[in-house]
Structures are given as structure tokens and as C-alpha cells.
C-alpha positions in Angstrom: 39.1 -120.2 -64.4 41.0 -123.5 -64.4 40.2 -126.1 -67.0 39.1 -129.1 -65.1 41.0 -132.3 -65.9 43.4 -130.7 -68.4 47.1 -130.2 -67.9 49.4 -127.9 -69.9 52.1 -129.9 -71.7 54.9 -127.9 -73.3 57.3 -129.5 -75.7 60.9 -128.3 -75.3 62.9 -131.2 -76.7 63.7 -130.0 -80.2 67.2 -129.4 -81.5 66.5 -125.8 -82.7 68.7 -126.3 -85.8 67.2 -123.5 -87.8 67.1 -121.1 -84.8 70.7 -121.9 -83.8 69.8 -121.4 -80.1 67.5 -123.2 -77.7 64.0 -121.8 -78.4 62.8 -122.1 -74.9 65.6 -119.8 -73.7 64.9 -117.0 -76.2 64.4 -113.7 -74.4 60.8 -112.5 -74.2 58.6 -110.5 -72.0 58.5 -112.1 -68.6 61.9 -113.8 -69.1 62.1 -116.4 -71.8 59.7 -117.5 -74.6 58.7 -120.4 -72.3 58.1 -118.0 -69.4 56.0 -115.9 -71.7 53.8 -118.8 -72.6 53.4 -120.0 -69.1 52.7 -116.5 -67.8 50.0 -116.0 -70.4 48.1 -119.2 -70.3 49.3 -121.2 -67.3 46.5 -119.9 -65.1 44.1 -122.0 -67.1 45.7 -125.2 -65.7 46.4 -126.8 -62.3 49.4 -128.7 -63.7 52.1 -127.6 -66.1 54.5 -130.2 -67.5 57.5 -129.6 -69.7 58.6 -132.6 -71.8 62.3 -132.1 -72.7 65.6 -133.6 -73.3 68.5 -132.3 -71.2 66.7 -129.0 -70.4 67.0 -127.2 -67.1 64.2 -124.8 -66.0 64.4 -122.8 -62.9 60.6 -122.3 -62.4 59.0 -124.0 -59.5 55.5 -124.0 -61.0 56.3 -126.6 -63.7 57.3 -130.2 -63.7 60.0 -131.5 -66.0 59.6 -134.8 -67.7 62.5 -136.3 -69.6 61.9 -137.9 -73.0 61.3 -141.6 -72.6 62.8 -142.5 -76.0 65.8 -141.4 -78.0 63.9 -141.0 -81.2 63.8 -137.3 -82.3 60.2 -136.4 -82.8 57.7 -134.1 -81.0 55.6 -137.2 -80.7 58.1 -138.6 -78.2 57.6 -135.5 -76.1 53.9 -135.9 -76.3 54.1 -139.5 -75.2 56.6 -138.7 -72.4 54.2 -136.0 -71.0 51.1 -138.1 -71.3 52.6 -140.9 -69.3 53.3 -138.6 -66.4 50.1 -136.5 -66.4 48.0 -136.1 -63.2 45.0 -135.2 -65.3 43.2 -137.2 -68.0 43.8 -134.7 -70.8 46.6 -132.3 -71.9 46.7 -129.2 -74.0 49.9 -129.8 -76.0 51.9 -126.8 -77.3 55.4 -126.2 -78.7 57.7 -124.0 -76.7 58.1 -121.8 -79.8 54.4 -120.8 -80.0 54.0 -117.7 -77.8 50.8 -116.3 -79.2 48.2 -119.0 -78.5 44.9 -117.6 -77.4 43.2 -118.5 -74.1 39.8 -118.5 -75.6 40.9 -120.9 -78.3 42.4 -123.2 -75.7 39.1 -123.2 -73.7 37.2 -124.1 -76.9 39.5 -127.0 -77.8 39.3 -128.3 -74.3 35.5 -128.1 -74.3 35.4 -130.6 -77.3 37.4 -133.3 -75.5 35.7 -136.3 -74.1 36.6 -139.7 -72.7 35.7 -141.2 -76.1 38.0 -138.8 -78.0 41.8 -139.3 -78.4 42.7 -135.9 -79.9 41.0 -132.6 -80.5 43.0 -130.8 -83.2 42.5 -127.6 -85.3 42.6 -127.8 -89.0 44.2 -124.7 -90.4 44.9 -124.0 -94.1 44.1 -127.6 -94.8 46.5 -129.1 -92.3 46.3 -130.4 -88.8 47.9 -128.3 -86.0 48.9 -131.2 -83.7 51.2 -129.0 -81.5 48.2 -126.8 -80.5 45.8 -129.6 -79.7 44.2 -131.5 -76.8 45.3 -135.1 -76.2 43.7 -137.8 -74.1 46.1 -139.5 -71.7 44.8 -142.9 -72.7 46.1 -142.2 -76.3 49.6 -143.1 -75.0 49.1 -146.7 -76.0 48.3 -145.9 -79.6 51.3 -143.6 -79.8 53.6 -146.3 -78.3 52.5 -148.8 -81.0 53.0 -146.2 -83.7 56.5 -145.3 -82.5 57.4 -149.0 -82.1 56.5 -149.5 -85.8 59.1 -146.9 -86.7 56.8 -144.0 -87.2 57.8 -140.5 -86.2 55.3 -138.1 -87.8 53.2 -136.4 -85.1 49.9 -137.1 -86.9 51.0 -140.5 -88.1 48.9 -142.3 -85.5 45.7 -140.4 -86.2 44.4 -143.1 -88.5 44.2 -145.4 -85.5 42.8 -142.8 -83.2 39.4 -141.0 -82.6 40.2 -137.5 -83.8 37.8 -134.5 -83.4 38.7 -131.9 -86.0 38.1 -128.2 -85.4 37.5 -126.4 -88.6 39.5 -123.2 -89.5 36.3 -121.2 -89.6 35.6 -122.3 -86.0 39.2 -121.5 -85.0 39.0 -118.0 -86.5 36.0 -117.1 -84.3 38.5 -117.2 -81.4 41.7 -116.2 -83.2 40.8 -114.3 -86.4 44.4 -113.9 -87.5 45.5 -117.4 -86.6 48.3 -116.1 -84.4 48.0 -119.1 -82.1 49.9 -121.1 -84.7 52.8 -118.8 -85.3 56.1 -120.7 -84.7 59.5 -119.1 -84.0 61.6 -121.4 -86.1 64.3 -119.0 -87.4 66.1 -115.9 -86.1 64.0 -113.9 -88.6 60.8 -115.3 -87.1 62.0 -114.2 -83.7 63.0 -110.7 -84.9 59.6 -110.3 -86.6 57.5 -111.2 -83.6 56.5 -108.4 -81.2 55.8 -109.7 -77.7 54.7 -106.2 -76.6 51.6 -106.5 -78.8 50.1 -109.2 -76.6 
């Protein structure tokens, strides 16, 4: 099943300071962590875009989009991808989130509409903006926010139409909230077990 009108947008432009190694190149089942993500959920999408800064990926089933600004923020990657999408919406995910659940993705996508800017899970009282669905038209709001000097990923939410997905709703698709596990440090990477999924 392909999600109609939704692209997969993977962010791979971070500096990986805490990891000490480019996260998208970390070895995992199927090749690298990024390969693992694409192999697991890529079949849901007819377009996969990787927003990056100086990253080279050998896959032929993805399209690379270079960051459009020098500002260091995941929001720049989101903007860069949205500007180049072929579809009206994008499921945005970090390249260090290898355990996102297909059923959760489908649910988030089902809540997106032309009148909504962002569909975002709220977990443990916080937004999870790097596992959320964005409307391509939101790029204008994001540009204005970045132009004002803002860099926080959720900083533009006050000017946007945001559909929140409650943690209880998220847990019905991902009881242990594993979709939101980030591989930020070598310890995180060592503790994760790709074989379990």
C-alpha cells in the first residue's frame, strides 16, 4: 500500500557531534541505518527524499536535496525537502530513528488535510516534530520563521495549523513508543538491536 500524496523526507544534515560519526552511515541490517529505515518503510511512499548537507548516498531509489540555507537546524532540512517535493505532503523523519512503525505512519498520514500544516505526535508532554507529517504549503511559514532568526523545529507552530496526536492514540500503534528512539550517542547505537525488528 502506497500512501497517496505523501513523500518520505529523511533528514541527514546533522553534525553528529555526540555520535562522533555520520549517523546515516552507521552499520545496520540492510547496510546502513538509513538503508534500514528506507527498507522498512520506503514501500509506503512513491517518493523518498533525503535532505542533507554534503552527503553522498549510493541508492538509486532516493533523491538527494541539499540544504537551502547554511543555518544549522533540522528545520532547514524540512524546508529544503518541502520545496522539492513532488507530493503535497511529507512524512518527516530523522536518519537516526530506525524503529518507526508503519502503522503509526499510516495513522499520522490519515490525519493530514489541505487545511492542516502539521500532524505531530505528542509524547511524554512534548511534540515529536521529527516523526510528523508536514504540508508542502507550510514552507512559506517556515521561511518567515527562519528569516526572523528562529531555529527551533517547533518554533513556527504558533503560526501554523497543527493537529496534535495524543500519546494514548500513538500507543495504540506503538505501545512502547519505539518509533521515537533516537541514536544520538555510541551507547544508544550499541544498545539498539536491529535484529528485533
